[in-house]
Each structure stands twice: as structure tokens, then as C-alpha cells.
C-alpha positions in Angstrom: -2.5 2.5 27.0 -4.8 -0.2 28.3 -8.0 1.7 29.4 -11.1 2.3 27.4 -10.4 5.5 25.5 -13.7 5.5 23.6 -16.6 7.8 24.3 -20.0 6.3 25.2 -21.3 7.0 21.7 -18.2 5.4 20.0 -18.4 2.5 22.4 -22.1 1.8 21.6 -21.3 1.9 17.8 -18.4 -0.5 18.2 -20.4 -2.9 20.3 -23.2 -2.9 17.7 -20.7 -3.9 15.0 -19.0 -6.6 17.0 -21.8 -8.0 19.1 -19.6 -7.8 22.2 -20.9 -7.0 25.6 -18.3 -4.5 26.6 -14.9 -3.0 25.9 -12.2 -4.4 28.2 -9.3 -2.3 27.0 -8.2 0.0 24.2 -4.6 0.0 23.1 -3.3 2.7 20.8 -1.4 1.2 17.9 -0.6 4.5 16.1 -1.9 7.9 15.2 -3.0 8.4 11.6 -0.9 10.6 9.3 -1.4 14.3 9.8 -3.8 14.0 12.7 -6.7 12.2 10.9 -7.4 9.8 13.7 -5.9 6.7 15.2 -5.7 2.9 14.9 -6.4 0.9 18.1 -6.5 -2.7 19.2 -9.7 -3.3 21.2 -10.0 -6.2 23.7 -13.7 -7.1 24.0 -15.9 -9.0 26.4 -17.5 -12.1 24.8 -15.9 -11.4 21.4 -12.6 -11.7 19.6 -10.3 -8.7 19.7 -10.5 -6.2 16.8 -8.5 -3.5 15.3 -10.4 -0.2 14.7 -9.3 2.6 12.4 -11.0 5.7 13.7 -11.0 8.4 11.0 -11.9 12.0 11.8 -11.3 15.2 9.9 -9.0 17.5 11.9 -10.1 21.1 12.6 -6.7 22.2 11.4 -4.8 20.2 8.9 -1.2 19.7 9.7 1.6 17.8 7.9 5.0 16.8 9.3 6.8 17.9 6.1 4.7 21.0 5.5 2.3 19.7 2.8 -0.9 20.7 4.5 -2.8 21.9 1.5 -6.4 21.6 0.3 -5.2 19.1 -2.4 -3.6 17.0 0.4 -6.7 17.1 2.5 -9.0 16.0 -0.4 -6.6 13.2 -1.3 -6.7 11.9 2.2 -10.5 12.1 2.4 -10.8 10.1 -0.8 -8.2 7.6 0.4 -10.3 6.6 3.4 -13.3 6.2 1.1 -11.2 4.0 -1.2 -10.0 1.9 1.7 -13.6 1.3 2.9 -14.7 0.4 -0.6 -11.8 -2.1 -0.9 -12.7 -3.9 2.3 -16.4 -4.0 1.4 -16.2 -4.9 -2.2 -12.8 -6.5 -3.0 -11.2 -8.0 0.1 -13.2 -11.2 0.1 -11.5 -12.1 -3.2 -8.1 -12.3 -1.5 -7.1 -15.8 -0.5 -4.6 -17.1 2.0 -1.6 -16.2 -0.2 -2.6 -12.5 -0.2 -4.1 -12.4 3.3 -5.8 -9.2 4.4 -7.8 -8.6 7.6 -11.4 -9.6 7.6 -13.8 -6.7 7.3 -16.2 -6.7 10.2 -18.1 -3.5 9.6 -18.1 0.3 9.6 -20.0 3.0 11.3 -20.3 6.6 10.2 -21.2 9.6 12.4 -21.0 13.4 11.9 -17.6 13.4 13.6 -15.9 10.2 12.6 -15.8 6.8 10.7 -15.1 3.6 12.6 -13.6 0.9 10.3 -13.6 -2.4 12.2 -11.3 -5.2 11.2 -10.1 -8.5 12.6 -6.9 -8.4 14.7 -4.2 -10.0 12.6 -2.1 -10.5 15.7 -4.7 -12.9 16.9 -4.7 -14.7 13.5 -1.1 -15.7 13.5 0.6 -12.5 12.1 1.9 -10.8 15.3 5.3 -9.6 14.0 6.2 -6.2 12.5 9.8 -6.0 11.1 12.2 -3.2 10.4 14.7 -5.3 8.6 14.3 -8.6 6.6 16.2 -11.4 5.2 15.5 -13.5 2.1 12.8 -15.6 3.8 10.8 -12.6 4.8 11.3 -10.9 1.4 10.0 -14.1 -0.3 6.9 -14.1 1.9 6.1 -10.5 0.8 6.8 -11.4 -2.9 4.3 -14.2 -2.6 1.7 -11.8 -1.2 2.3 -9.3 -4.0 2.3 -11.9 -6.8 -1.0 -13.4 -5.6 -2.6 -10.0 -5.0 -1.6 -8.9 -8.6 -2.8 -12.2 -10.0 -6.1 -12.1 -8.1 -7.0 -8.7 -9.5 -5.4 -9.0 -13.0 -7.4 -6.8 -15.4 -10.0 -6.1 -12.7 -11.7 -2.7 -13.1 -10.9 -0.6 -10.0 -14.5 0.6 -9.4 -14.7 2.6 -6.3 -11.0 2.6 -5.9 -8.3 4.9 -7.3 -8.4 4.7 -11.1 -4.6 4.9 -10.8 -3.3 3.5 -7.6 -0.3 4.5 -5.4 -0.1 7.5 -3.1 2.6 9.2 -5.3 0.6 9.1 -8.5 1.3 12.1 -10.6 -2.3 13.3 -11.0 -2.6 13.7 -7.2 0.8 15.3 -6.6 1.0 18.6 -8.5 2.5 20.5 -5.5 5.4 18.0 -5.2 6.0 18.1 -9.0 6.1 21.9 -8.9 8.7 21.8 -6.0 10.9 19.3 -7.9 14.2 21.0 -8.7 15.5 18.1 -10.9 14.4 19.5 -14.3 15.1 16.2 -16.1 12.8 14.3 -13.8 10.2 17.0 -14.1 10.3 16.8 -17.9 10.0 13.1 -17.9 7.3 12.8 -15.1 4.3 12.6 -17.5 6.3 10.2 -19.8 7.0 7.9 -16.8 3.3 8.0 -16.0 2.2 7.1 -19.6 4.9 4.4 -19.9 3.3 2.6 -17.0 -0.2 2.6 -18.6 0.0 2.6 -22.4 0.1 -0.9 -23.6 0.9 -2.2 -20.1 -1.3 -4.9 -18.6 -3.0 -3.5 -15.5 -4.0 -5.1 -12.2 -4.8 -3.7 -8.8 -1.8 -2.4 -6.9 -1.7 -2.1 -3.1 -0.4 1.4 -3.5 1.6 1.6 -0.3 3.4 -1.8 -0.2 6.1 -0.8 2.2 7.6 -3.2 4.8 5.7 -1.5 7.6 2.4 -2.5 6.1 3.2 -6.3 6.2 2.4 -8.3 9.3 4.5 -11.4 9.6 4.0 -14.9 11.2 6.2 -15.9 14.0 8.6 -17.7 11.7 8.6 -14.9 9.1 7.4 -17.3 6.4 4.0 -15.8 5.7 2.5 -12.4 5.8 -0.8 -10.4 5.7 -1.0 -6.8 4.5 -2.9 -3.8 5.8 -3.5 -0.1 4.8 -5.4 0.0 1.5 -5.9 3.7 1.3 -4.2 3.9 -2.1 -5.2 0.7 -3.8 -6.2 1.1 -7.4 -5.4 0.3 -11.0 -1.8 0.0 -12.1 1.2 -2.0 -13.1 2.4 -4.5 -10.5 6.0 -3.2 -10.8 5.0 -0.1 -8.9 4.3 -2.2 -5.8 7.5 -4.3 -6.3 9.8 -1.3 -6.8 8.3 0.5 -3.8 8.6 -2.6 -1.6 12.2 -3.1 -2.5 13.0 0.5 -1.7 11.3 0.3 1.6 13.5 -2.5 3.0 16.8 -2.5 1.1 19.6 0.1 0.9 21.0 1.0 -2.5 23.8 -1.6 -2.5 21.4 -4.3 -1.4 19.0 -3.3 -4.2 21.8 -3.6 -6.7 22.9 -7.0 -5.4 19.4 -8.5 -5.0 17.5 -7.1 -7.9 17.8 -10.1 -10.2 16.7 -12.8 -7.8 13.8 -10.6 -6.5 12.5 -10.1 -10.0 12.9 -13.8 -10.9 11.2 -14.9 -7.7 8.3 -12.5 -8.1 7.6 -13.6 -11.7 7.9 -17.2 -10.8 5.3 -16.7 -8.0 3.1 -14.6 -10.3 3.1 -17.3 -13.0 2.0 -19.9 -10.4 -0.6 -17.6 -9.0 -2.2 -16.8 -12.3 -2.5 -20.5 -13.1 -4.0 -21.3 -9.8 -6.6 -18.5 -10.2 -7.4 -19.6 -13.8 -6.4 -16.2 -15.3 -6.1 -16.5 -19.1 -3.0 -14.3 -19.5 -0.2 -14.5 -22.0 2.4 -14.8 -19.3 5.6 -14.6 -21.4 4.3 -11.3 -22.9 3.2 -10.0 -19.5 6.6 -10.8 -17.9 8.5 -9.2 -20.8 6.3 -6.1 -20.6 6.5 -5.6 -16.8 10.2 -6.3 -16.6 10.8 -3.6 -19.2 9.0 -1.0 -17.2 10.4 -1.9 -13.8 13.0 0.9 -14.0 10.2 3.3 -15.0 8.2 2.3 -11.9 11.2 3.0 -9.8 11.8 6.3 -11.5 8.1 7.3 -11.0 8.4 7.0 -7.2 11.8 8.7 -7.3 10.2 11.6 -9.1 7.7 12.1 -6.3 10.3 11.6 -3.5 12.7 14.2 -4.8 9.9 16.8 -4.9 8.4 15.8 -1.6 11.5 15.3 0.5 14.8 16.1 -1.3 17.0 14.9 1.6 15.3 11.5 2.0 17.5 8.5 2.5 15.9 6.6 -0.4 17.3 9.1 -2.8 20.5 7.1 -3.6 22.8 5.9 -6.3 20.6 2.9 -7.2 17.5 5.1 -7.7 19.5 7.6 -9.8 20.7 4.7 -11.9 17.2 3.4 -12.4 16.1 6.9 -13.5 18.8 7.0 -16.1 17.7 3.6 -17.4 14.1 4.6 -17.5 14.8 7.8 -19.4 17.0 5.9 -21.9 14.2 3.3 -22.5 11.7 6.1 -23.2 14.0 7.9 -25.5 14.7 4.8 -27.4 11.1 4.3 -28.4 
């Protein structure tokens, strides 16, 4: 759609933020999950194009998989507050190696919130990919390593205390629905194992392939969607990213080089950002909980959508390893 879909009130507010003279066109990028608004690309007169996340609370909450509960609604409301806080208070710290869209402003009204960001398409990141090779994976690993290095041991003030959209504290309904009794038993132990004695950073919280925007050659990326950014172990992002773009046999075959490449990039990033971290200890610690991070997401997924394609032999293997590691302590 290429017409101006914005009401006069919303148009006035957007022009106030951008300093533009008029809206030329409004192109819908996607609807927000469960009917909470939409994301649009706005072409402006006398200003650069922008992307606007228009958030509004639906009169009737709906969910494509049936999880339309009050808990779900409150989690989503907080997630949009967290995202706004991230762009206002944390995003400026991200450098070129963990590029995020520039925050241009936000406008609140009784009916909606307009979050206005620079258009990454216009900044050299126009590609969205559904499948990736090694070059593209390495670009995402560079982003993750630099993001985790940038926010190593940073307090997640205004964000989720514990990041990631599947975090146990925010998913009691899915835990209750979980039929795998072994996973249900170990769910709080997975959670503790990713926190107790584990160096913390900020995690993106939804670092799937769809949230990375690629350059034309696939060699660099920027990331979007910070609704679930918060404190956590970087392995949660890494495990989730791998599962978002690789099938089980590919995870098995590529696990070693992905972990090695990520930690190599993390070491370089920590040095470049002058972070005083005992890196050998950090690497040993995070590698040891990588299977636990994988199992933690698997726990959520089996309760949320038992028939999901990501429930596979590799994930089941990682759960067994995670359980064994916890039992051995």
C-alpha cells in the first residue's frame, strides 16, 4: 500500500517528530503480533524516510495460537515500554558492529504510541533473508558478540530484569501446559543455571533471523525489535539465533565453528570496548551453559506449540546434555 494511511492527528504528530512538510506515502511492513498495531515505512516530503512502529491496545486481545490471556497482554504492554526505554537510554551505546536503527522520537496519545526510527533500508541494510550461508551467519555472530560485549555487566534499568520473550517468570501458562514432565521438573533449574555464577550482559531477547537486516552483500547486519531486551547470558541469544536459521542436522554439523567464531569475535569486541573481563573464565562458563540455554527455550516451545518444527532431535539432545550437567553438580 502506497497511500497515506495515517489519520490527520497521527500525521501531525509524525511531522512534529521528523520536521517533514508532509507524508508522501505509507507502506505497511507488517502487522504487530496479536493485533497490537503495525510497522510502516513512511516516505516524507523534505525529510529522510522513516519506519514507524504504531502501537495500540486492541479492544479484544487475540492470539494466533490461543494464548490470549491477561498475563500475555501485560507482558506485551511491558515489552513495548521496554523497547522504548532501550531506544531512548541504551541504543546510542551500540556501535557500527552492533548497528541498530537511530531513535528519532516517540509520541504518546490516548489511543496509541508512535515509535519513530530511521529506515535501515535507506542506510544500507535493505535485505531480509529466510535462509543464510556462512557469510551471513558470521555477520550475525559479529553483531551478537559486539552487543554482548558492549553491555557486559550493564544493569538493565528500565528493561527486563531477565531478558528473552520465553523467560520462565513470564510464561506460567506455557509451563502449566507442558506435558514433558522431565522438562517441567528442570525448568526452574535451567533458569537458575543461566543466572547463578554466570556473567550477565544484555541479551537482545528475540535474536531470530527475521530480526536482522542485511547489507546487499550479506556481510554486515543491523538488528531490530527490542521488546524483550534485558539481562541474561549471551548464550540465550546465540542458541535462539542458531535455532531460527538452521535445521537439526545443520545445528549438529555447524555447532563447533559457530561457537568458536562467536567467542573469537566476543574476545575482540571486549578488548576494543576496554571491558576488563577475565575472558578465559567467561568463555568456559558460557560454553558450559550453552546446552542449558538451548534447553530453556525448548522448554518454552514444547509448552507453547508442541508440534513446532524446531522441536527436533538436536534440541532433545541438548536437553539431555543440560539435564546431565545440572545433575552432575
